[in-house]
C-alpha positions as CSV (number, residue, x, y, z in Angstrom):
1,X,-59.7,89.1,-80.5
2,X,-61.2,86.4,-83.2
3,X,-57.8,86.5,-84.8
4,X,-55.9,85.2,-81.5
5,X,-58.7,82.7,-80.9
6,X,-58.3,81.2,-84.5
7,X,-54.7,81.1,-84.1
8,X,-54.5,79.3,-80.6
9,X,-57.7,76.8,-81.2
10,X,-55.2,74.3,-82.7
11,X,-52.9,74.4,-79.5
12,X,-56.1,74.0,-77.0
13,X,-58.9,72.1,-79.0
14,X,-57.2,68.9,-79.9
15,X,-57.4,65.4,-79.5
16,X,-54.6,65.3,-76.6
17,X,-57.1,66.8,-74.7
18,X,-58.5,63.0,-74.8
19,X,-55.0,61.7,-73.3
20,X,-55.2,63.9,-70.2
21,X,-57.8,62.1,-68.2
22,X,-55.6,59.2,-68.7
23,X,-52.4,61.0,-67.7
24,X,-54.4,62.4,-64.7
25,X,-55.6,58.9,-63.3
26,X,-52.3,57.3,-63.9
27,X,-50.3,60.1,-61.8
28,X,-53.3,60.0,-59.2
29,X,-53.5,56.3,-58.7
30,X,-50.4,54.3,-59.9
31,X,-49.1,54.3,-56.2
32,X,-52.5,53.0,-55.2
33,X,-52.0,49.5,-57.5
34,X,-50.5,46.5,-56.0
35,X,-46.9,46.3,-55.5
36,X,-46.2,44.5,-58.6
37,X,-47.4,47.7,-60.8
38,X,-45.1,49.9,-58.7
39,X,-42.3,51.6,-61.2
40,X,-39.8,49.9,-59.4
41,X,-41.0,46.3,-59.7
42,X,-42.9,46.7,-63.0
43,X,-39.7,48.3,-64.9
44,X,-37.2,45.6,-63.5
45,X,-35.9,43.3,-66.1
46,X,-38.0,44.5,-69.3
47,X,-35.2,44.4,-72.2
48,X,-34.3,47.9,-73.1
49,X,-35.2,47.7,-76.7
50,X,-38.7,46.9,-75.5
51,X,-38.6,50.0,-73.1
52,X,-37.4,52.3,-76.0
53,X,-40.0,50.8,-78.3
54,X,-42.9,51.4,-75.8
55,X,-41.8,55.0,-74.6
56,X,-40.9,56.3,-78.0
57,X,-44.2,55.2,-79.7
58,X,-46.1,56.4,-76.6
59,X,-44.4,59.6,-77.1
60,X,-45.4,59.8,-81.0
61,X,-49.0,58.9,-80.0
62,X,-49.0,61.9,-77.7
63,X,-47.6,64.2,-80.6
64,X,-49.8,63.0,-83.3
65,X,-52.8,63.4,-80.8
66,X,-51.6,67.0,-80.3
67,X,-51.9,67.7,-84.3
68,X,-55.2,66.3,-84.6
69,X,-58.2,68.9,-84.0
70,X,-60.9,67.9,-81.7
71,X,-64.2,67.6,-83.6
72,X,-67.4,65.8,-83.4
73,X,-69.0,66.7,-86.5
74,X,-69.3,63.6,-88.7
75,X,-71.0,60.2,-87.8
76,X,-67.7,58.5,-87.7
77,X,-66.4,61.1,-85.2
78,X,-69.3,60.9,-82.9
79,X,-69.1,56.8,-82.8
80,X,-65.5,57.4,-81.8
81,X,-66.6,59.5,-79.0
82,X,-68.8,56.6,-77.8
83,X,-66.0,54.1,-78.3
84,X,-63.6,56.3,-76.6
85,X,-65.7,56.9,-73.6
86,X,-66.7,53.2,-73.1
87,X,-62.7,52.7,-73.5
88,X,-61.9,54.9,-70.7
89,X,-64.6,53.4,-68.6
90,X,-63.1,50.1,-69.2
91,X,-59.5,51.1,-68.7
92,X,-60.5,52.6,-65.3
93,X,-62.4,49.8,-64.5
94,X,-59.2,47.7,-65.1
95,X,-57.4,49.8,-62.3
96,X,-60.2,49.7,-59.9
97,X,-60.5,45.8,-59.6
98,X,-56.8,45.9,-59.4
99,X,-56.8,48.5,-56.6
100,X,-59.8,46.9,-54.6
101,X,-59.6,43.5,-55.1
102,X,-55.6,42.5,-55.6
103,X,-55.9,39.2,-54.6
104,X,-59.1,37.8,-56.6
105,X,-58.6,35.3,-59.1
106,X,-59.4,37.9,-62.0
107,X,-56.3,40.3,-60.7
108,X,-54.0,37.3,-60.5
109,X,-54.7,35.9,-64.0
110,X,-52.9,37.1,-66.8
111,X,-55.9,38.4,-68.3
112,X,-56.7,40.4,-65.3
113,X,-53.0,41.4,-64.5
114,X,-52.4,42.6,-68.0
115,X,-55.9,44.4,-68.4
116,X,-54.3,47.8,-67.9
117,X,-52.1,47.2,-71.0
118,X,-55.0,46.1,-73.4
119,X,-57.6,47.9,-72.6
120,X,-56.3,51.1,-74.0
121,X,-57.0,49.4,-77.5
122,X,-60.6,50.7,-77.0
123,X,-59.9,54.2,-76.2
124,X,-57.3,54.5,-78.9
125,X,-59.4,53.2,-81.2
126,X,-61.9,55.7,-80.3
127,X,-59.4,58.3,-80.8
128,X,-58.6,57.0,-84.3
129,X,-62.2,57.3,-85.1
130,X,-62.3,61.2,-83.7
131,X,-59.2,62.1,-85.6
132,X,-59.6,62.7,-89.2
133,X,-57.2,65.6,-90.0
134,X,-53.8,67.3,-88.9
135,X,-53.9,71.0,-87.7
136,X,-51.2,73.2,-89.0
137,X,-51.6,72.3,-92.8
138,X,-50.0,69.0,-92.1
139,X,-51.6,66.3,-94.7
140,X,-53.6,64.0,-92.5
141,X,-52.9,60.0,-93.2
142,X,-55.0,57.9,-91.0
143,X,-52.5,55.4,-91.0
144,X,-49.7,57.3,-89.3
145,X,-51.9,57.3,-86.1
146,X,-52.7,53.4,-86.5
147,X,-49.3,52.7,-87.4
148,X,-47.8,54.3,-84.3
149,X,-50.5,52.7,-82.0
150,X,-49.9,49.2,-83.5
151,X,-46.6,49.6,-82.5
152,X,-47.3,51.0,-78.9
153,X,-50.0,48.6,-78.1
154,X,-48.1,45.1,-78.7
155,X,-44.8,46.7,-76.9
156,X,-47.2,48.2,-73.9
157,X,-48.9,44.6,-73.5
158,X,-45.6,42.8,-74.2
159,X,-44.2,44.7,-71.0
160,X,-47.1,44.0,-68.9
161,X,-47.0,40.1,-69.9
162,X,-43.4,40.1,-69.2
163,X,-43.9,41.2,-65.9
164,X,-46.7,39.0,-65.1
165,X,-44.6,35.7,-66.4
166,X,-41.6,37.1,-64.0
167,X,-43.8,37.1,-61.2
168,X,-45.8,33.9,-61.5
């Protein structure tokens, strides 16, 4: 039984667990966001190259988190957990404001409109601090996760800014 548990542990106890609340949130609440955030409006007019960069880098970000074991043994990992949780709260708050106060000055400003795209910086930074190795005997290099993040985040933010500019 212990052998099975040891073999399966990397598949279940990894940093992808930290992505699951974001995925669930997005699936459950996207249709509650104002019309301009609905996929048919939000995706319209976005250059193909930006869409590909955003989606491919998002995919690799998810894959890399799956390869990083979830652990909170070091001080840096514990700080990472707090950064992640704070980032998650700020990310969720950015959505809640848009859902409940869609006509507010904040929601209609560029900072408010784009908040769901730039607030992931915090929870991604938390994951970067938590992850300090790869499972499956793959050599760990922190720059891999950071590089993919620094491709994804500007693409994600640019997408939201383009939508804001198109609608303004």
